PDB file of N, H, CA, C and O in Angstrom:
ATOM      1  N   UNK A   1       0.969 -23.277   4.700  1.00  0.00           N
ATOM      2  CA  UNK A   1       0.023 -22.517   5.504  1.00  0.00           C
ATOM      3  C   UNK A   1      -0.413 -21.311   4.690  1.00  0.00           C
ATOM      4  O   UNK A   1       0.422 -20.552   4.199  1.00  0.00           O
ATOM      5  N   UNK A   2      -1.724 -21.134   4.547  1.00  0.00           N
ATOM      6  H   UNK A   2      -2.403 -21.751   4.946  1.00  0.00           H
ATOM      7  CA  UNK A   2      -2.202 -20.007   3.759  1.00  0.00           C
ATOM      8  C   UNK A   2      -2.262 -18.740   4.608  1.00  0.00           C
ATOM      9  O   UNK A   2      -1.958 -18.764   5.800  1.00  0.00           O
ATOM     10  N   UNK A   3      -2.648 -17.662   3.995  1.00  0.00           N
ATOM     11  H   UNK A   3      -2.896 -17.642   3.026  1.00  0.00           H
ATOM     12  CA  UNK A   3      -2.624 -16.353   4.637  1.00  0.00           C
ATOM     13  C   UNK A   3      -3.578 -16.268   5.823  1.00  0.00           C
ATOM     14  O   UNK A   3      -3.225 -15.699   6.855  1.00  0.00           O
ATOM     15  N   UNK A   4      -4.771 -16.820   5.694  1.00  0.00           N
ATOM     16  H   UNK A   4      -5.059 -17.282   4.855  1.00  0.00           H
ATOM     17  CA  UNK A   4      -5.725 -16.761   6.800  1.00  0.00           C
ATOM     18  C   UNK A   4      -5.253 -17.574   7.999  1.00  0.00           C
ATOM     19  O   UNK A   4      -5.432 -17.150   9.140  1.00  0.00           O
ATOM     20  N   UNK A   5      -4.652 -18.738   7.755  1.00  0.00           N
ATOM     21  H   UNK A   5      -4.507 -19.083   6.828  1.00  0.00           H
ATOM     22  CA  UNK A   5      -4.113 -19.535   8.850  1.00  0.00           C
ATOM     23  C   UNK A   5      -2.982 -18.798   9.544  1.00  0.00           C
ATOM     24  O   UNK A   5      -2.884 -18.815  10.771  1.00  0.00           O
ATOM     25  N   UNK A   6      -2.128 -18.152   8.762  1.00  0.00           N
ATOM     26  H   UNK A   6      -2.207 -18.138   7.765  1.00  0.00           H
ATOM     27  CA  UNK A   6      -1.038 -17.371   9.325  1.00  0.00           C
ATOM     28  C   UNK A   6      -1.573 -16.234  10.176  1.00  0.00           C
ATOM     29  O   UNK A   6      -1.043 -15.954  11.251  1.00  0.00           O
ATOM     30  N   UNK A   7      -2.621 -15.577   9.697  1.00  0.00           N
ATOM     31  H   UNK A   7      -3.051 -15.804   8.823  1.00  0.00           H
ATOM     32  CA  UNK A   7      -3.229 -14.481  10.442  1.00  0.00           C
ATOM     33  C   UNK A   7      -3.863 -14.982  11.731  1.00  0.00           C
ATOM     34  O   UNK A   7      -3.772 -14.316  12.762  1.00  0.00           O
ATOM     35  N   UNK A   8      -4.502 -16.141  11.690  1.00  0.00           N
ATOM     36  H   UNK A   8      -4.576 -16.682  10.852  1.00  0.00           H
ATOM     37  CA  UNK A   8      -5.101 -16.697  12.891  1.00  0.00           C
ATOM     38  C   UNK A   8      -4.040 -17.036  13.931  1.00  0.00           C
ATOM     39  O   UNK A   8      -4.225 -16.777  15.120  1.00  0.00           O
ATOM     40  N   UNK A   9      -2.930 -17.615  13.483  1.00  0.00           N
ATOM     41  H   UNK A   9      -2.780 -17.826  12.517  1.00  0.00           H
ATOM     42  CA  UNK A   9      -1.830 -17.923  14.401  1.00  0.00           C
ATOM     43  C   UNK A   9      -1.287 -16.638  15.010  1.00  0.00           C
ATOM     44  O   UNK A   9      -0.984 -16.594  16.203  1.00  0.00           O
ATOM     45  N   UNK A  10      -1.164 -15.594  14.200  1.00  0.00           N
ATOM     46  H   UNK A  10      -1.410 -15.630  13.231  1.00  0.00           H
ATOM     47  CA  UNK A  10      -0.684 -14.298  14.699  1.00  0.00           C
ATOM     48  C   UNK A  10      -1.611 -13.739  15.774  1.00  0.00           C
ATOM     49  O   UNK A  10      -1.149 -13.250  16.805  1.00  0.00           O
ATOM     50  N   UNK A  11      -2.913 -13.810  15.532  1.00  0.00           N
ATOM     51  H   UNK A  11      -3.288 -14.207  14.695  1.00  0.00           H
ATOM     52  CA  UNK A  11      -3.880 -13.276  16.500  1.00  0.00           C
ATOM     53  C   UNK A  11      -3.814 -14.070  17.802  1.00  0.00           C
ATOM     54  O   UNK A  11      -3.822 -13.483  18.884  1.00  0.00           O
ATOM     55  N   UNK A  12      -3.750 -15.378  17.708  1.00  0.00           N
ATOM     56  H   UNK A  12      -3.744 -15.855  16.829  1.00  0.00           H
ATOM     57  CA  UNK A  12      -3.690 -16.206  18.911  1.00  0.00           C
ATOM     58  C   UNK A  12      -2.423 -15.915  19.698  1.00  0.00           C
ATOM     59  O   UNK A  12      -2.466 -15.783  20.921  1.00  0.00           O
ATOM     60  N   UNK A  13      -1.303 -15.815  19.005  1.00  0.00           N
ATOM     61  H   UNK A  13      -1.268 -15.922  18.012  1.00  0.00           H
ATOM     62  CA  UNK A  13      -0.048 -15.513  19.701  1.00  0.00           C
ATOM     63  C   UNK A  13      -0.050 -14.110  20.275  1.00  0.00           C
ATOM     64  O   UNK A  13       0.520 -13.878  21.341  1.00  0.00           O
ATOM     65  N   UNK A  14      -0.685 -13.164  19.581  1.00  0.00           N
ATOM     66  H   UNK A  14      -1.147 -13.352  18.715  1.00  0.00           H
ATOM     67  CA  UNK A  14      -0.771 -11.796  20.096  1.00  0.00           C
ATOM     68  C   UNK A  14      -1.603 -11.746  21.365  1.00  0.00           C
ATOM     69  O   UNK A  14      -1.250 -11.055  22.319  1.00  0.00           O
ATOM     70  N   UNK A  15      -2.707 -12.479  21.375  1.00  0.00           N
ATOM     71  H   UNK A  15      -2.995 -13.041  20.599  1.00  0.00           H
ATOM     72  CA  UNK A  15      -3.535 -12.529  22.576  1.00  0.00           C
ATOM     73  C   UNK A  15      -2.786 -13.174  23.739  1.00  0.00           C
ATOM     74  O   UNK A  15      -2.882 -12.717  24.878  1.00  0.00           O
ATOM     75  N   UNK A  16      -2.044 -14.233  23.446  1.00  0.00           N
ATOM     76  H   UNK A  16      -1.967 -14.605  22.521  1.00  0.00           H
ATOM     77  CA  UNK A  16      -1.260 -14.883  24.499  1.00  0.00           C
ATOM     78  C   UNK A  16      -0.180 -13.941  25.027  1.00  0.00           C
ATOM     79  O   UNK A  16       0.056 -13.871  26.234  1.00  0.00           O
ATOM     80  N   UNK A  17       0.463 -13.229  24.132  1.00  0.00           N
ATOM     81  H   UNK A  17       0.271 -13.285  23.153  1.00  0.00           H
ATOM     82  CA  UNK A  17       1.494 -12.268  24.541  1.00  0.00           C
ATOM     83  C   UNK A  17       0.889 -11.152  25.380  1.00  0.00           C
ATOM     84  O   UNK A  17       1.437 -10.779  26.417  1.00  0.00           O
ATOM     85  N   UNK A  18      -0.251 -10.619  24.926  1.00  0.00           N
ATOM     86  H   UNK A  18      -0.696 -10.923  24.084  1.00  0.00           H
ATOM     87  CA  UNK A  18      -0.904  -9.546  25.674  1.00  0.00           C
ATOM     88  C   UNK A  18      -1.332 -10.050  27.054  1.00  0.00           C
ATOM     89  O   UNK A  18      -1.221  -9.329  28.045  1.00  0.00           O
ATOM     90  N   UNK A  19      -1.813 -11.267  27.110  1.00  0.00           N
ATOM     91  H   UNK A  19      -1.903 -11.853  26.305  1.00  0.00           H
ATOM     92  CA  UNK A  19      -2.214 -11.828  28.395  1.00  0.00           C
ATOM     93  C   UNK A  19      -1.054 -11.998  29.348  1.00  0.00           C
ATOM     94  O   UNK A  19      -1.188 -11.736  30.543  1.00  0.00           O
ATOM     95  N   UNK A  20       0.090 -12.435  28.831  1.00  0.00           N
ATOM     96  H   UNK A  20       0.199 -12.647  27.860  1.00  0.00           H
ATOM     97  CA  UNK A  20       1.243 -12.616  29.705  1.00  0.00           C
ATOM     98  C   UNK A  20       1.830 -11.289  30.166  1.00  0.00           C
ATOM     99  O   UNK A  20       2.366 -11.202  31.271  1.00  0.00           O
ATOM    100  N   UNK A  21       1.738 -10.272  29.349  1.00  0.00           N
ATOM    101  H   UNK A  21       1.303 -10.342  28.452  1.00  0.00           H
ATOM    102  CA  UNK A  21       2.287  -8.955  29.703  1.00  0.00           C
ATOM    103  C   UNK A  21       1.375  -8.152  30.608  1.00  0.00           C
ATOM    104  O   UNK A  21       1.837  -7.274  31.337  1.00  0.00           O
ATOM    105  N   UNK A  22       0.090  -8.442  30.570  1.00  0.00           N
ATOM    106  H   UNK A  22      -0.285  -9.156  29.978  1.00  0.00           H
ATOM    107  CA  UNK A  22      -0.871  -7.612  31.285  1.00  0.00           C
ATOM    108  C   UNK A  22      -1.465  -8.301  32.507  1.00  0.00           C
ATOM    109  O   UNK A  22      -2.533  -7.901  32.970  1.00  0.00           O
ATOM    110  N   UNK A  23      -0.818  -9.301  33.030  1.00  0.00           N
ATOM    111  H   UNK A  23       0.050  -9.626  32.653  1.00  0.00           H
ATOM    112  CA  UNK A  23      -1.356 -10.022  34.180  1.00  0.00           C
ATOM    113  C   UNK A  23      -1.481  -9.128  35.411  1.00  0.00           C
ATOM    114  O   UNK A  23      -2.345  -9.360  36.256  1.00  0.00           O
ATOM    115  N   UNK A  24      -0.636  -8.117  35.520  1.00  0.00           N
ATOM    116  H   UNK A  24       0.066  -7.928  34.833  1.00  0.00           H
ATOM    117  CA  UNK A  24      -0.695  -7.224  36.664  1.00  0.00           C
ATOM    118  C   UNK A  24      -1.812  -6.194  36.532  1.00  0.00           C
ATOM    119  O   UNK A  24      -2.172  -5.544  37.513  1.00  0.00           O
ATOM    120  N   UNK A  25      -2.357  -6.041  35.339  1.00  0.00           N
ATOM    121  H   UNK A  25      -2.064  -6.569  34.542  1.00  0.00           H
ATOM    122  CA  UNK A  25      -3.429  -5.077  35.097  1.00  0.00           C
ATOM    123  C   UNK A  25      -4.743  -5.665  35.596  1.00  0.00           C
ATOM    124  O   UNK A  25      -4.815  -6.845  35.940  1.00  0.00           O
ATOM    125  N   UNK A  26      -5.760  -4.847  35.631  1.00  0.00           N
ATOM    126  H   UNK A  26      -5.701  -3.889  35.352  1.00  0.00           H
ATOM    127  CA  UNK A  26      -7.087  -5.335  35.986  1.00  0.00           C
ATOM    128  C   UNK A  26      -7.597  -6.265  34.900  1.00  0.00           C
ATOM    129  O   UNK A  26      -7.173  -6.172  33.748  1.00  0.00           O
ATOM    130  N   UNK A  27      -8.497  -7.153  35.260  1.00  0.00           N
ATOM    131  H   UNK A  27      -8.842  -7.228  36.196  1.00  0.00           H
ATOM    132  CA  UNK A  27      -9.050  -8.095  34.295  1.00  0.00           C
ATOM    133  C   UNK A  27      -9.801  -7.407  33.172  1.00  0.00           C
ATOM    134  O   UNK A  27      -9.772  -7.864  32.029  1.00  0.00           O
ATOM    135  N   UNK A  28     -10.472  -6.309  33.491  1.00  0.00           N
ATOM    136  H   UNK A  28     -10.495  -5.937  34.419  1.00  0.00           H
ATOM    137  CA  UNK A  28     -11.224  -5.588  32.463  1.00  0.00           C
ATOM    138  C   UNK A  28     -10.302  -5.036  31.389  1.00  0.00           C
ATOM    139  O   UNK A  28     -10.665  -5.009  30.213  1.00  0.00           O
ATOM    140  N   UNK A  29      -9.117  -4.595  31.781  1.00  0.00           N
ATOM    141  H   UNK A  29      -8.823  -4.617  32.736  1.00  0.00           H
ATOM    142  CA  UNK A  29      -8.173  -4.049  30.815  1.00  0.00           C
ATOM    143  C   UNK A  29      -7.722  -5.134  29.837  1.00  0.00           C
ATOM    144  O   UNK A  29      -7.616  -4.890  28.635  1.00  0.00           O
ATOM    145  N   UNK A  30      -7.461  -6.326  30.357  1.00  0.00           N
ATOM    146  H   UNK A  30      -7.548  -6.524  31.333  1.00  0.00           H
ATOM    147  CA  UNK A  30      -7.056  -7.433  29.502  1.00  0.00           C
ATOM    148  C   UNK A  30      -8.161  -7.779  28.515  1.00  0.00           C
ATOM    149  O   UNK A  30      -7.889  -8.051  27.345  1.00  0.00           O
ATOM    150  N   UNK A  31      -9.392  -7.770  28.976  1.00  0.00           N
ATOM    151  H   UNK A  31      -9.613  -7.549  29.926  1.00  0.00           H
ATOM    152  CA  UNK A  31     -10.520  -8.057  28.089  1.00  0.00           C
ATOM    153  C   UNK A  31     -10.613  -6.995  27.000  1.00  0.00           C
ATOM    154  O   UNK A  31     -10.879  -7.313  25.841  1.00  0.00           O
ATOM    155  N   UNK A  32     -10.396  -5.741  27.367  1.00  0.00           N
ATOM    156  H   UNK A  32     -10.180  -5.482  28.308  1.00  0.00           H
ATOM    157  CA  UNK A  32     -10.452  -4.668  26.375  1.00  0.00           C
ATOM    158  C   UNK A  32      -9.365  -4.841  25.324  1.00  0.00           C
ATOM    159  O   UNK A  32      -9.624  -4.683  24.131  1.00  0.00           O
ATOM    160  N   UNK A  33      -8.154  -5.165  25.757  1.00  0.00           N
ATOM    161  H   UNK A  33      -7.943  -5.293  26.727  1.00  0.00           H
ATOM    162  CA  UNK A  33      -7.081  -5.394  24.796  1.00  0.00           C
ATOM    163  C   UNK A  33      -7.397  -6.596  23.905  1.00  0.00           C
ATOM    164  O   UNK A  33      -7.142  -6.561  22.701  1.00  0.00           O
ATOM    165  N   UNK A  34      -7.942  -7.638  24.483  1.00  0.00           N
ATOM    166  H   UNK A  34      -8.150  -7.666  25.460  1.00  0.00           H
ATOM    167  CA  UNK A  34      -8.319  -8.809  23.697  1.00  0.00           C
ATOM    168  C   UNK A  34      -9.374  -8.479  22.658  1.00  0.00           C
ATOM    169  O   UNK A  34      -9.304  -8.945  21.521  1.00  0.00           O
ATOM    170  N   UNK A  35     -10.355  -7.671  23.051  1.00  0.00           N
ATOM    171  H   UNK A  35     -10.412  -7.293  23.975  1.00  0.00           H
ATOM    172  CA  UNK A  35     -11.389  -7.266  22.096  1.00  0.00           C
ATOM    173  C   UNK A  35     -10.812  -6.398  20.981  1.00  0.00           C
ATOM    174  O   UNK A  35     -11.215  -6.521  19.825  1.00  0.00           O
ATOM    175  N   UNK A  36      -9.873  -5.524  21.325  1.00  0.00           N
ATOM    176  H   UNK A  36      -9.545  -5.424  22.265  1.00  0.00           H
ATOM    177  CA  UNK A  36      -9.240  -4.700  20.296  1.00  0.00           C
ATOM    178  C   UNK A  36      -8.464  -5.550  19.299  1.00  0.00           C
ATOM    179  O   UNK A  36      -8.546  -5.335  18.090  1.00  0.00           O
ATOM    180  N   UNK A  37      -7.709  -6.517  19.815  1.00  0.00           N
ATOM    181  H   UNK A  37      -7.642  -6.692  20.797  1.00  0.00           H
ATOM    182  CA  UNK A  37      -6.940  -7.391  18.919  1.00  0.00           C
ATOM    183  C   UNK A  37      -7.887  -8.203  18.040  1.00  0.00           C
ATOM    184  O   UNK A  37      -7.636  -8.372  16.847  1.00  0.00           O
ATOM    185  N   UNK A  38      -8.967  -8.702  18.621  1.00  0.00           N
ATOM    186  H   UNK A  38      -9.171  -8.565  19.590  1.00  0.00           H
ATOM    187  CA  UNK A  38      -9.934  -9.469  17.835  1.00  0.00           C
ATOM    188  C   UNK A  38     -10.594  -8.602  16.765  1.00  0.00           C
ATOM    189  O   UNK A  38     -10.784  -9.049  15.634  1.00  0.00           O
ATOM    190  N   UNK A  39     -10.944  -7.372  17.116  1.00  0.00           N
ATOM    191  H   UNK A  39     -10.790  -7.009  18.035  1.00  0.00           H
ATOM    192  CA  UNK A  39     -11.552  -6.463  16.140  1.00  0.00           C
ATOM    193  C   UNK A  39     -10.584  -6.154  15.007  1.00  0.00           C
ATOM    194  O   UNK A  39     -10.972  -6.147  13.839  1.00  0.00           O
ATOM    195  N   UNK A  40      -9.340  -5.902  15.347  1.00  0.00           N
ATOM    196  H   UNK A  40      -9.025  -5.907  16.296  1.00  0.00           H
ATOM    197  CA  UNK A  40      -8.328  -5.630  14.320  1.00  0.00           C
ATOM    198  C   UNK A  40      -8.175  -6.845  13.413  1.00  0.00           C
ATOM    199  O   UNK A  40      -8.056  -6.701  12.196  1.00  0.00           O
ATOM    200  N   UNK A  41      -8.179  -8.043  13.999  1.00  0.00           N
ATOM    201  H   UNK A  41      -8.277  -8.160  14.988  1.00  0.00           H
ATOM    202  CA  UNK A  41      -8.039  -9.263  13.199  1.00  0.00           C
ATOM    203  C   UNK A  41      -9.205  -9.426  12.233  1.00  0.00           C
ATOM    204  O   UNK A  41      -9.006  -9.813  11.081  1.00  0.00           O
ATOM    205  N   UNK A  42     -10.409  -9.136  12.687  1.00  0.00           N
ATOM    206  H   UNK A  42     -10.571  -8.821  13.622  1.00  0.00           H
ATOM    207  CA  UNK A  42     -11.588  -9.248  11.816  1.00  0.00           C
ATOM    208  C   UNK A  42     -11.496  -8.251  10.670  1.00  0.00           C
ATOM    209  O   UNK A  42     -11.796  -8.591   9.525  1.00  0.00           O
ATOM    210  N   UNK A  43     -11.084  -7.028  10.968  1.00  0.00           N
ATOM    211  H   UNK A  43     -10.840  -6.752  11.897  1.00  0.00           H
ATOM    212  CA  UNK A  43     -10.944  -6.010   9.918  1.00  0.00           C
ATOM    213  C   UNK A  43      -9.877  -6.418   8.911  1.00  0.00           C
ATOM    214  O   UNK A  43     -10.069  -6.266   7.704  1.00  0.00           O
ATOM    215  N   UNK A  44      -8.764  -6.932   9.398  1.00  0.00           N
ATOM    216  H   UNK A  44      -8.608  -7.056  10.378  1.00  0.00           H
ATOM    217  CA  UNK A  44      -7.684  -7.356   8.497  1.00  0.00           C
ATOM    218  C   UNK A  44      -8.148  -8.519   7.624  1.00  0.00           C
ATOM    219  O   UNK A  44      -7.873  -8.534   6.424  1.00  0.00           O
ATOM    220  N   UNK A  45      -8.847  -9.493   8.208  1.00  0.00           N
ATOM    221  H   UNK A  45      -9.070  -9.481   9.183  1.00  0.00           H
ATOM    222  CA  UNK A  45      -9.322 -10.630   7.413  1.00  0.00           C
ATOM    223  C   UNK A  45     -10.334 -10.189   6.365  1.00  0.00           C
ATOM    224  O   UNK A  45     -10.319 -10.689   5.240  1.00  0.00           O
ATOM    225  N   UNK A  46     -11.214  -9.258   6.724  1.00  0.00           N
ATOM    226  H   UNK A  46     -11.226  -8.852   7.637  1.00  0.00           H
ATOM    227  CA  UNK A  46     -12.179  -8.755   5.746  1.00  0.00           C
ATOM    228  C   UNK A  46     -11.477  -8.017   4.616  1.00  0.00           C
ATOM    229  O   UNK A  46     -11.819  -8.192   3.446  1.00  0.00           O
ATOM    230  N   UNK A  47     -10.495  -7.193   4.967  1.00  0.00           N
ATOM    231  H   UNK A  47     -10.217  -7.051   5.917  1.00  0.00           H
ATOM    232  CA  UNK A  47      -9.751  -6.457   3.941  1.00  0.00           C
ATOM    233  C   UNK A  47      -8.988  -7.416   3.042  1.00  0.00           C
ATOM    234  O   UNK A  47      -8.949  -7.223   1.827  1.00  0.00           O
ATOM    235  N   UNK A  48      -8.382  -8.447   3.619  1.00  0.00           N
ATOM    236  H   UNK A  48      -8.414  -8.604   4.606  1.00  0.00           H
ATOM    237  CA  UNK A  48      -7.644  -9.417   2.807  1.00  0.00           C
ATOM    238  C   UNK A  48      -8.569 -10.194   1.887  1.00  0.00           C
ATOM    239  O   UNK A  48      -8.208 -10.490   0.748  1.00  0.00           O
ATOM    240  N   UNK A  49      -9.755 -10.525   2.369  1.00  0.00           N
ATOM    241  H   UNK A  49     -10.049 -10.284   3.294  1.00  0.00           H
ATOM    242  CA  UNK A  49     -10.657 -11.272   1.493  1.00  0.00           C
ATOM    243  C   UNK A  49     -11.133 -10.408   0.334  1.00  0.00           C
ATOM    244  O   UNK A  49     -11.251 -10.900  -0.787  1.00  0.00           O
ATOM    245  N   UNK A  50     -11.408  -9.130   0.579  1.00  0.00           N
ATOM    246  H   UNK A  50     -11.313  -8.730   1.491  1.00  0.00           H
ATOM    247  CA  UNK A  50     -11.817  -8.225  -0.496  1.00  0.00           C
ATOM    248  C   UNK A  50     -10.662  -7.981  -1.456  1.00  0.00           C
ATOM    249  O   UNK A  50     -10.832  -8.070  -2.672  1.00  0.00           O
ATOM    250  N   UNK A  51      -9.506  -7.678  -0.922  1.00  0.00           N
ATOM    251  H   UNK A  51      -9.368  -7.605   0.066  1.00  0.00           H
ATOM    252  CA  UNK A  51      -8.346  -7.420  -1.781  1.00  0.00           C
ATOM    253  C   UNK A  51      -7.892  -8.678  -2.495  1.00  0.00           C
ATOM    254  O   UNK A  51      -7.409  -8.617  -3.625  1.00  0.00           O
ATOM    255  N   UNK A  52      -8.046  -9.821  -1.836  1.00  0.00           N
ATOM    256  H   UNK A  52      -8.438  -9.871  -0.918  1.00  0.00           H
ATOM    257  CA  UNK A  52      -7.645 -11.079  -2.469  1.00  0.00           C
ATOM    258  C   UNK A  52      -8.419 -11.343  -3.747  1.00  0.00           C
ATOM    259  O   UNK A  52      -7.845 -11.783  -4.743  1.00  0.00           O
ATOM    260  N   UNK A  53      -9.709 -11.078  -3.727  1.00  0.00           N
ATOM    261  H   UNK A  53     -10.176 -10.720  -2.918  1.00  0.00           H
ATOM    262  CA  UNK A  53     -10.543 -11.275  -4.920  1.00  0.00           C
ATOM    263  C   UNK A  53     -10.114 -10.311  -6.017  1.00  0.00           C
ATOM    264  O   UNK A  53     -10.007 -10.696  -7.181  1.00  0.00           O
ATOM    265  N   UNK A  54      -9.874  -9.076  -5.653  1.00  0.00           N
ATOM    266  H   UNK A  54      -9.962  -8.763  -4.707  1.00  0.00           H
ATOM    267  CA  UNK A  54      -9.477  -8.079  -6.665  1.00  0.00           C
ATOM    268  C   UNK A  54      -8.102  -8.400  -7.248  1.00  0.00           C
ATOM    269  O   UNK A  54      -7.895  -8.294  -8.457  1.00  0.00           O
ATOM    270  N   UNK A  55      -7.172  -8.789  -6.390  1.00  0.00           N
ATOM    271  H   UNK A  55      -7.340  -8.874  -5.408  1.00  0.00           H
ATOM    272  CA  UNK A  55      -5.830  -9.121  -6.879  1.00  0.00           C
ATOM    273  C   UNK A  55      -5.883 -10.356  -7.760  1.00  0.00           C
ATOM    274  O   UNK A  55      -5.209 -10.417  -8.788  1.00  0.00           O
ATOM    275  N   UNK A  56      -6.684 -11.346  -7.363  1.00  0.00           N
ATOM    276  H   UNK A  56      -7.232 -11.296  -6.528  1.00  0.00           H
ATOM    277  CA  UNK A  56      -6.819 -12.552  -8.180  1.00  0.00           C
ATOM    278  C   UNK A  56      -7.386 -12.210  -9.550  1.00  0.00           C
ATOM    279  O   UNK A  56      -6.898 -12.724 -10.556  1.00  0.00           O
ATOM    280  N   UNK A  57      -8.398 -11.362  -9.615  1.00  0.00           N
ATOM    281  H   UNK A  57      -8.795 -10.945  -8.798  1.00  0.00           H
ATOM    282  CA  UNK A  57      -8.972 -11.005 -10.910  1.00  0.00           C
ATOM    283  C   UNK A  57      -7.977 -10.200 -11.746  1.00  0.00           C
ATOM    284  O   UNK A  57      -7.949 -10.318 -12.971  1.00  0.00           O
ATOM    285  N   UNK A  58      -7.169  -9.387 -11.082  1.00  0.00           N
ATOM    286  H   UNK A  58      -7.192  -9.291 -10.087  1.00  0.00           H
ATOM    287  CA  UNK A  58      -6.157  -8.626 -11.810  1.00  0.00           C
ATOM    288  C   UNK A  58      -5.127  -9.569 -12.436  1.00  0.00           C
ATOM    289  O   UNK A  58      -4.760  -9.402 -13.599  1.00  0.00           O
ATOM    290  N   UNK A  59      -4.658 -10.560 -11.668  1.00  0.00           N
ATOM    291  H   UNK A  59      -4.956 -10.696 -10.723  1.00  0.00           H
ATOM    292  CA  UNK A  59      -3.677 -11.497 -12.205  1.00  0.00           C
ATOM    293  C   UNK A  59      -4.293 -12.360 -13.307  1.00  0.00           C
ATOM    294  O   UNK A  59      -3.622 -12.685 -14.287  1.00  0.00           O
ATOM    295  N   UNK A  60      -5.567 -12.733 -13.151  1.00  0.00           N
ATOM    296  H   UNK A  60      -6.111 -12.469 -12.355  1.00  0.00           H
ATOM    297  CA  UNK A  60      -6.230 -13.502 -14.209  1.00  0.00           C
ATOM    298  C   UNK A  60      -6.333 -12.677 -15.489  1.00  0.00           C
ATOM    299  O   UNK A  60      -6.207 -13.212 -16.591  1.00  0.00           O
ATOM    300  N   UNK A  61      -6.562 -11.383 -15.339  1.00  0.00           N
ATOM    301  H   UNK A  61      -6.664 -10.950 -14.444  1.00  0.00           H
ATOM    302  CA  UNK A  61      -6.624 -10.487 -16.494  1.00  0.00           C
ATOM    303  C   UNK A  61      -5.279 -10.432 -17.192  1.00  0.00           C
ATOM    304  O   UNK A  61      -5.213 -10.475 -18.421  1.00  0.00           O
ATOM    305  N   UNK A  62      -4.211 -10.337 -16.422  1.00  0.00           N
ATOM    306  H   UNK A  62      -4.265 -10.302 -15.424  1.00  0.00           H
ATOM    307  CA  UNK A  62      -2.871 -10.294 -17.009  1.00  0.00           C
ATOM    308  C   UNK A  62      -2.539 -11.620 -17.692  1.00  0.00           C
ATOM    309  O   UNK A  62      -1.986 -11.641 -18.792  1.00  0.00           O
ATOM    310  N   UNK A  63      -2.883 -12.724 -17.029  1.00  0.00           N
ATOM    311  H   UNK A  63      -3.332 -12.707 -16.136  1.00  0.00           H
ATOM    312  CA  UNK A  63      -2.624 -14.042 -17.633  1.00  0.00           C
ATOM    313  C   UNK A  63      -3.415 -14.198 -18.914  1.00  0.00           C
ATOM    314  O   UNK A  63      -2.901 -14.732 -19.896  1.00  0.00           O
ATOM    315  N   UNK A  64      -4.674 -13.736 -18.922  1.00  0.00           N
ATOM    316  H   UNK A  64      -5.092 -13.303 -18.124  1.00  0.00           H
ATOM    317  CA  UNK A  64      -5.479 -13.805 -20.133  1.00  0.00           C
ATOM    318  C   UNK A  64      -4.897 -12.975 -21.257  1.00  0.00           C
ATOM    319  O   UNK A  64      -4.935 -13.385 -22.417  1.00  0.00           O
ATOM    320  N   UNK A  65      -4.354 -11.802 -20.922  1.00  0.00           N
ATOM    321  H   UNK A  65      -4.324 -11.469 -19.980  1.00  0.00           H
ATOM    322  CA  UNK A  65      -3.720 -10.956 -21.919  1.00  0.00           C
ATOM    323  C   UNK A  65      -2.489 -11.626 -22.506  1.00  0.00           C
ATOM    324  O   UNK A  65      -2.178 -11.448 -23.683  1.00  0.00           O
ATOM    325  N   UNK A  66      -1.794 -12.393 -21.684  1.00  0.00           N
ATOM    326  H   UNK A  66      -2.047 -12.538 -20.727  1.00  0.00           H
ATOM    327  CA  UNK A  66      -0.597 -13.082 -22.152  1.00  0.00           C
ATOM    328  C   UNK A  66      -0.910 -14.369 -22.898  1.00  0.00           C
ATOM    329  O   UNK A  66      -0.010 -15.019 -23.430  1.00  0.00           O
ATOM    330  N   UNK A  67      -2.191 -14.737 -22.938  1.00  0.00           N
ATOM    331  H   UNK A  67      -2.922 -14.209 -22.507  1.00  0.00           H
ATOM    332  CA  UNK A  67      -2.577 -15.911 -23.716  1.00  0.00           C
ATOM    333  C   UNK A  67      -2.794 -17.145 -22.876  1.00  0.00           C
ATOM    334  O   UNK A  67      -3.048 -18.216 -23.426  1.00  0.00           O
ATOM    335  N   UNK A  68      -2.706 -17.039 -21.587  1.00  0.00           N
ATOM    336  H   UNK A  68      -2.500 -16.168 -21.140  1.00  0.00           H
ATOM    337  CA  UNK A  68      -2.924 -18.195 -20.718  1.00  0.00           C
ATOM    338  C   UNK A  68      -4.363 -18.282 -20.256  1.00  0.00           C
ATOM    339  O   UNK A  68      -5.207 -17.478 -20.651  1.00  0.00           O
ATOM    340  N   UNK A  69      -4.628 -19.248 -19.431  1.00  0.00           N
ATOM    341  H   UNK A  69      -3.943 -19.901 -19.110  1.00  0.00           H
ATOM    342  CA  UNK A  69      -5.980 -19.374 -18.856  1.00  0.00           C
ATOM    343  C   UNK A  69      -5.849 -19.400 -17.345  1.00  0.00           C
ATOM    344  O   UNK A  69      -4.862 -19.895 -16.800  1.00  0.00           O
ATOM    345  N   UNK A  70      -6.851 -18.865 -16.682  1.00  0.00           N
ATOM    346  H   UNK A  70      -7.653 -18.463 -17.124  1.00  0.00           H
ATOM    347  CA  UNK A  70      -6.805 -18.739 -15.224  1.00  0.00           C
ATOM    348  C   UNK A  70      -7.594 -19.826 -14.561  1.00  0.00           C
ATOM    349  O   UNK A  70      -7.666 -19.876 -13.333  1.00  0.00           O
TER     350      UNK A  70
END
């Protein structure tokens, strides 16, 4: 399972957990929490995709310095 799949599973389980814990709250509150979790997930995925490219290029640079190919 790659990082994005793991993150998606985390978000789905977090939403399910929030839903089970907040059943006594108003429906609007649950929707707000769901939107917050979804927004956080989108920000995390965007950050991981940007950092993933930079980290990959950094490791390719190190491998190239060591004489390997990326």
